C-alpha positions as CSV (number, residue, x, y, z in Angstrom):
1,M,6.5,-21.5,12.2
2,P,9.2,-22.9,10.6
3,S,8.7,-27.0,9.9
4,L,10.4,-29.7,11.7
5,R,12.6,-30.3,8.4
6,S,13.7,-26.7,8.3
7,L,14.6,-26.7,11.9
8,A,16.6,-30.3,11.3
9,V,18.3,-28.6,8.2
10,L,19.4,-25.6,10.4
11,L,20.8,-28.1,13.1
12,V,22.9,-30.2,10.8
13,L,24.4,-26.5,9.4
14,L,25.3,-25.1,12.7
15,T,27.1,-28.6,13.6
16,L,28.8,-28.4,10.4
17,H,30.4,-25.4,10.8
18,S,32.4,-24.2,13.7
19,V,31.3,-21.8,16.3
20,S,33.5,-18.9,15.0
21,A,32.1,-19.0,11.5
22,F,28.4,-19.3,13.2
23,Y,29.3,-15.5,14.5
24,C,30.8,-14.3,11.0
25,I,27.6,-13.2,9.6
26,F,26.4,-10.4,7.3
27,P,27.6,-7.8,7.0
28,C,30.7,-9.4,8.5
29,Q,33.5,-10.4,5.5
30,T,35.8,-12.0,8.1
31,C,35.9,-12.9,11.8
32,K,38.6,-13.4,14.3
33,D,38.4,-14.6,17.6
34,E,34.5,-14.7,17.3
35,Q,34.3,-11.1,16.4
36,C,33.9,-9.2,13.3
37,A,37.4,-8.1,11.8
38,T,36.4,-6.7,8.4
39,C,33.1,-5.4,6.6
40,V,31.6,-6.0,3.2
41,T,31.8,-3.3,0.5
42,G,29.2,-0.6,1.5
43,Y,29.9,-1.1,5.2
44,H,32.7,0.0,7.5
45,M,33.7,-1.1,10.9
46,D,32.1,1.2,13.9
47,N,34.9,1.7,16.3
48,D,32.7,2.2,19.4
49,T,30.4,-1.0,18.9
50,K,32.8,-3.1,16.9
51,H,29.8,-3.8,14.5
52,C,29.6,-3.2,10.5
53,V,27.6,-0.2,10.0
54,P,26.4,1.1,6.5
55,D,28.5,3.5,4.9
56,C,26.6,6.8,4.8
57,H,27.5,9.5,2.3
58,L,24.5,11.5,2.3
59,T,24.4,15.2,3.2
60,S,22.5,15.9,6.4
61,C,22.1,12.2,7.2
62,R,22.8,11.3,10.8
63,S,22.3,7.4,10.2
64,C,21.7,4.8,7.6
65,G,19.9,1.6,7.3
66,A,21.7,0.5,4.3
67,P,24.3,2.0,2.3
68,N,23.5,5.3,1.5
69,I,19.7,5.0,2.6
70,C,19.1,7.4,5.1
71,I,17.0,6.6,8.3
72,L,17.6,9.4,10.7
73,C,18.4,13.1,9.6
74,E,20.4,15.9,10.8
75,V,18.3,18.2,13.2
76,G,16.2,20.5,11.1
77,Y,15.8,18.1,8.2
78,Y,13.5,15.0,7.4
79,V,13.8,11.8,5.5
80,N,12.3,12.3,2.0
81,A,10.9,9.8,-0.2
82,E,14.0,9.1,-1.9
83,A,15.9,8.0,1.5
84,G,17.9,11.2,1.4
85,C,17.3,14.3,3.8
86,T,15.5,17.4,3.0
87,S,15.4,20.7,5.0
88,K,12.4,21.3,7.0
89,V,13.0,25.0,6.0
90,S,12.2,24.0,2.6
91,E,9.1,22.3,3.5
92,A,8.1,25.3,5.4
93,S,8.6,27.3,2.5
94,S,6.4,25.2,0.5
95,T,3.5,24.8,2.5
96,T,3.9,29.0,3.1
97,Q,3.7,29.1,-1.0
98,W,0.5,27.1,-0.5
99,I,-1.1,29.6,2.1
100,V,-0.5,32.2,-0.1
101,L,-2.0,30.5,-3.1
102,V,-5.1,29.7,-1.1
103,A,-5.4,33.4,0.4
104,A,-5.0,34.3,-3.4
105,V,-7.7,32.3,-4.7
106,I,-10.1,33.1,-1.8
107,T,-9.7,36.8,-2.0
108,A,-10.0,36.5,-5.9
109,L,-13.6,34.2,-5.2
110,S,-14.7,36.7,-2.5
111,A,-14.3,39.7,-4.8
112,Y,-15.9,37.8,-8.1
113,V,-18.8,36.9,-5.5
114,A,-19.2,40.5,-4.4
């Protein structure tokens, strides 16, 4: 819970700045008429929402949460540990390889026991 002192400081800061300056917050670089006009590096203006959104130059990524940090991949892909997108097909083939390996081990063990 914020302290009374921090709330007082916030109130003073808000009164020192104009209302239009208050609306211009990260990732907006400049504002005009209480709306974001330009974005900081790594972000661009979304024409539909008129908000700054992260640049997203990742293959098969549908939406980024920060510049080049994928949070939603295209259909058929998933977000991997590096915040990129990996094909579910490659995951399936990896799973298939494990199943084949386990089946081979079980076959070898059953032949050894018999």
